[in-house]
N, C-alpha and C positions, 0 to 999 in steps of 0.2 A: 395901531399895533403893528400892522404889516409894514408900514412906512419905517418904523423904528427898526424892524428886523432887516429891511433892505439896506438901511444906512449901516447897520452893524456888519452886514455881509460885505459891503463896500470897504469898510475899515479893515476887515480881515484880509480882503483881496489886496489892499494897499500894503499891509505888512508882509504879505506873501511875496510881493513884487518889489520891495525896496532893495535897491542895489547900493550896498555900503561901500562899494569900490568905485562908484561913479564919481568922476572928477569934472570940475568946471574947466573947459578947454582954455580959457584965458588965464585963470589964476592958478589952476592946478589943485585948488582946494576941494575937499569933499563936498559934494552936493547934499548928501544926506548925512548929517551929523548924528553920531550915536546918541548924544545927549538929547537931541530933538526927538529921535525915535523913542527913547526911553520915556520922555514926557508924554508923547503921544500914546504909548502903550499904557501908561498909568491912567490917562484920561479914558482910554478905551475900556479899561477894567472898571472904571467908575460908571461908564455908559452901560456896560453889561449888567451891573447891579441895578441901575435905574430901570433897565429893560425888564429885569426879573420882577421888580416891584410893580411895574405897570401891568405885567402879565398876571401877577397875583391879584391885583385889584380888578382887572377885567374878568377873571375867572370868578371872583367873589361876587361881582355884580351880576354876572350871568346866572350864577347859582341862585342868588336872591330873587331874580326876576322869574325864574322858571321853577316855581314851587310845585311840588308834587301834591296832587289832590288825594283826599280820603286815606291818607297815611300809606299810600302805595310805596313800594321800594323802587328806587331808581334802578333801571337796568333789568327789572324783573319782566320776563316774557312768559305769560301763562301758556300751559300746554293745552291746546285746543283739540287734542285727539281724544 
């Protein structure tokens, strides 16, 4: 899960640092084409959805594995005074 989050952070950093004005010195053409960036953003949006699904599955599995005994309420802290 953490690996997926790290990759997502790197993707966000990439988009934050893309220079749409950068040109190839030899040809004068744009290095970062807008259409390529748009495709990458679409793929990133799909990646975020996959990450959310993975997170949901992990939370569900953790919840199923940590069953509360004797009908206790999760998060209940008895007053010992």
